[in-house]
Structure formats: structure tokens, C-alpha cells
N, C-alpha and C positions, 0 to 999 in steps of 0.2 A: 763073809759078815760085811766086813770093811767097803768089801766090792759095792756088796746091793746098796750100800748106805751112800756109797759115793754117787753108783749106776740115779740109787732115786733122787739124790738130790741134784746132777742132769741135771736130767726131767724135766723136775721142776722151777729152774730159772730156763732152758729149753722154753717151761711150756711162756712163765710171764717172759723174755725176749718177745714171743711170739706175740701172746697180746696186747703187750705196751706199742705195736708193728702195726696192729693190725689199722688198718684206714676207719677216721672216724664218720658217723654218717651224717651226711647231709640233710637236715631240719627242715621239712620244706612246710611253712605256717599256712594254715585256706580257713580262711574267717568265716566257712558258708560251707553248710550240711553234706553228706553224702550225697553221691550221682547229684548232683548239681553240678553245672556247666564250670562252675571252674574247679569246685573238687576234679574233674570226670578231667580236667586239661594239667594239673598240679600232676595227675597222677598219671596223666599219660607220657608230660617231662619226664619227670622223675624216674622212668619205665628209662626212655635215653640220657638222661644222663652220669645214670653208675654208669653204665659203658662210657662217655665219653671223659667222666670224673673219675672211673675206679674206684668210686669206694660207694659205701651201701646210701642210698639216698630213698628216707621214708617223710610222708607228710600225715599230719598230726591237722584233725578238725582241730581249730578253737571258734567253736558256733557262739554268734550270735552278735549284737549291736549294730549289725547291717555292715561286720568287714572290722566295727574299733577294737572288739574284745583279742583277735589278733593282732591286729596291727601296734596292743600295749606289752600283748607279749611280746613282740618283734625287740619295740624299745626296750626295754626289759631283758633282751636276751646279747647272751658277750658278743663282743663285735670280730669275733675270732674267725669267721667262715661258715661255720657251722647248720646256722639257721638264719632265711631268708625266706619269704612272702609271694604266695600270687593272691596280688589280687587285685581286685575291679578300678574302672575307673574313679566309684563309689569312695574310696579309702585318701587316695590322695588328692581330689582334683572337688566335688560334692562335701562330701562332709565338711572340711574348712568352711569355708560357704554357707554350709545349712545350722551350724551347730555354733549354739552359741561362744559354748565351752567343752577342747576338744582335749582325750583325755594321750592326744601325740600329738608333737608338733612335724611337720609334715619333711619341710626343714631340715632344722637338726637328726631324729627320728630316722628318716624313710631315703636308709642309701639309692639313690639307684642304680640299678643292672640289666633291667632288657627290656624292652619294648616281647609281648609273646605274640601275641595273637587281635582280634577286633574284629565285635560282631556286630552285626545288627535288626533292626527296629523291624517289627512290619505293625502299622493301622489296619488294624483292622474292621471287621462290623459282623452284622449275624449273616448266615446263611442266604434268607430272601427280606436282607437290605433292601429299599429301594436306591440308596446309593449305593454305587457303582464304578465312581472312581475321587478321588479328594476334591477336584473339581464341581464336580456335584454335588460335596458335605454342604461351599458356599450355599449357593443358595437352596441349599433345605433348611439351612438352621437362620438364613436371613429371614424367609418367609416364619419360622416358628421356631423365635431361642428356646423354649423347651427342650428341646432335639440336640444343642450346644453341649452334649456334658461326655466325658473321656475317660476311662475306669485305667486305671494306675498298678503297680503288684505292691507299690508302697507309696505310701509321701516318701518328697526328699530323695526316689528314684531320678536315675536319670529319664525313662521313657514317662513320669510328670514332670519334670522338664522339657521335656520332650515334645509332651505336649501341649505348656506354656508358649513354646517356641515357636509348634503349628496354629496354634490363635493368634498367635502377633504377628506370623506373614502371612495369616489368608483376612486377616480384619472383621474375626469372628471374637465371641464371647465365650470361653468354651468353659464350663463350673467343670474342675477336677471331683475323680472320688477315685479313694484312694482305697482297695482294698490288700489279706494277707497275701498274696505270694496270690501266683498265674494261676494257681486252678481253681481260683479263688476267682479268680476276675476275669477268668474265659466261663465260668460259670454265669455269671453275671448277665456276662455282653452277650449269647445265646440265648437269655432270660427278659432281655430287655430294660434289663438296668441300667445299663447305657450304651449311650448309640457308639461310641470307638472306643476298640481298647486294646493299649501302642504297649507292647513289652517282646520283648526278644522273639528272635524267629524262628527260635528252639525253643519255647515256649510256649507258639503261637501254631507251629506248623500240626500235630493231629489232631486237633479242632478243624484247620482247612482243609489238609487230605478227609478229614472224615464228612465235608460236605456241613456239618456245620454252622463254621460258620468261613469269612470269604478275606483274603490278607488284598487291603484295599493298595498300600502301597511299600513298598521296603527303604529304606531311612542308608543307604550308602553308596558314597559317589554313582560307583558300577550295578545290576543286579546282582541278585544272589543269588552263587552256582547248585543254594538247593531249593530256589524257588525261581527259574528266567526267564517262567514264564509272567512274572511277575514284572509289571513295572516297579522302580523307581518314584518316589517322591522327585526328584529333577526330572523328570521323562515326565512329567505330570503333572505338568509347566512351573511349578515349587526350587528355580533353579537355586536357592536362601538356603530350602529346606535339605540340611545333608547335616549329618548326623549321625557318631558309632558310639559301643561304647569300648572298652577293651582288658587285655588282664595281661599284668606288666608283674614282676622278680624285684623283686625292692630285702637288703639287706637291714641288718641295723644300722643308725649311726655312728659314725664312727670307723668302722671298717675299715682295714688298710687297703688302699690303693690293688693292690699286688692281687690280693683275692677277690677285686670285683673287678679287674679287670682277666682272671683265673675263672671265677665265676657266669660275665657275661660273655668270653670266646666261647666254653661249652655249654651254652645257653645256644649261639648262633648255630654251632655245627648243629646240635641237636636236631633247630625247627628245617635245619636244610635235609633229615630225615625222608627217604618218599614214605617213607608208611606212617607216620609223626602226622605229615601232610593233611594225605587225606585222611587220616581218623580227623585229627582236624574239620577239613572240609566237610562232611559226614557230620559233623559236628556245627557246622552251620561258622566258623571257625574262619579265620581269614591271617594268617600267617604276620607275624611283623618282626622282631631280631635288631637290630640297629648298636649302636656301644651307649654305652651309662649315662652319656652328650647328651642323647636324641635322646632319653625317653625322659631327660631334666626338662629338655624345650617342651616333648609333646604335651605335659605338667605342667610349664608355661603359659602357653598356646590355649592350651583346654582350658582351663584357667578363666581365664584373659577374655575366652567366650562363654562362657560357663555363667560368668558373672549375673552378669546385664539383665539373661534371664531365671535367676534368682531370684538375685532381686524384686526384677518384677511381678512372680509369684508371688511376696508377700509369704513366704513360706520361711520360717527358722522353728528351730531347735530347741531346747535345751541341752 
């Protein structure tokens, strides 16, 4: 009887030790819905990070407010290396420029970990539009100013401000028409409600391939691998019309630098994985990488670049 009790106590002790030594999962917060590009990028990255870190990695969607709910959750998380956030450029760059009051401070609450990937935008028209290039747009709008409209998937989004930039660079007074997401935007475009549609290439690709819309140009410094036949805006005669969105990984402010270094190294190894690269390319994403300092420099330079464009748009939000 004593032997049985002793063995039972030993098994309970060993079980407790095993549980105590189980690696703590890394939680990746995403401020956008399941199936979207941010969510898919986070899940593909998590799949590789679990091997690189030797611990479980789980994705948790905190949907709403353009990523600000997830950012607040990160702000309130313990800075102990167990929680990170994958966010697009809107969270660290555009939101601070647009919102009068923000529920997080980029400098204090978001610790840069790594630049994950870039994504390009497309400028589309409906398939039977007489506008065959961005250069065609200028005489058409000058002849009939009522045609000078562009739609975006949301007010205050990067496609919104990229449209403002197009107006600045072409000398056109373009009217912004915001929609509730990319699907609604494309429906409006093919329904002749707006002349141009500006959104991510991934969200415009299906209609383009189906022959319902036509991507006139892409926004990156070089052609996108998904649409090699579509010229860039730079190739179309507007050398300064370049702009890309991006995803980056952040830890809570105050996270120990050693933990940031460990996470950064694991992310950079994961991004070099051929299978991950292939999946990203098929999503229209271009691999990022680099140090936390590189990401901080990117945030600073992008903020300086987009601040005058946002100001020119006159758009602010409470």
C-alpha cells in the first residue's frame, strides 16, 4: 500500500514537473479577420516560427478598428516575450497621423521586432473603360472633371492616401469615395460608380483575371510577380509614384532586448524558408527581414513620407 502511494505521489510530481517545463506558447495578435492577408501572413509565419523557437505559436484575431484593438491588447500584454502582434503599416504609421486620439503610443507601446513583408497596390478601371493607362487618365479627367473619382476600401487607409498622392503627382483634382472593404469597392468600380479603384493587388486580382476589371498599373518599385505583364506607375511615366504597404511584427513596449533579439533572429530564419517564400509570393507578398533598428527606421521614414499626403487630404478621425 505504501509502495502504491509512493508511486502515485512520484507520478504526480513528475507530471507537475513536465507541465512546468512545457514551453509557453507565443501568441501572435492580428487585428483583422480570418482569411485576410494579415491573418494568412501571420499563420504562415507562425507555422515556421514554432520550429525556429521550439515552442507553440498561436494566432489570435482581435478584429476591429483597423488594427487598433489588437494594438491596445498588445499594449496591455506582459512584456515577457509571450505576446507579439503582426500589423500592417496603418497601425504604426497612418493611425497616428489620422486619429486625434489614439489608444496606444507607437514609441512607448510598440517595440519593433522585424519587417515581415511588403505588398503592392493596383490602380484599376472597369474592363471596358477607355482609359488604358495612367497617362490616359490625365486628358480624360481634364476634359470631364466629373470622371475624376477614385474608390478605396476604407477612409484613412493607405489606398485612400495613395489615391491622394496620384492626384498630387498628376495634377488632377480627384474625389475620394470610400467603401466598406475591397469587395464593395470592386462592385462599385465595375458598376461605373467610380472611375478608378485602388486596393491591394491580391484584392483586385480575381476581377482582373475574370476580365471584369483591368489593373492599369502597380505601385511598387518593380513589377509584381503575380502580374508581370502589368507596368508599374513608375514605368507609366510617373517616376515618383511609388508606394507599398507592409506587415511588421511588434512586441509590447518594455520587452527585454534579449527577447527581441531572439524573436528577430527566429523571424529572419523563418523568412528564408523556401516554402514560406513561395507561399508569400503566391499571396502577392514580397519578403521583408532585417533588424529591429531597420524596422524602426522604416517606420520613421514612412511617417515622414505620408504625413504631408495625409495633411493634404484633409482627413482626420476622432
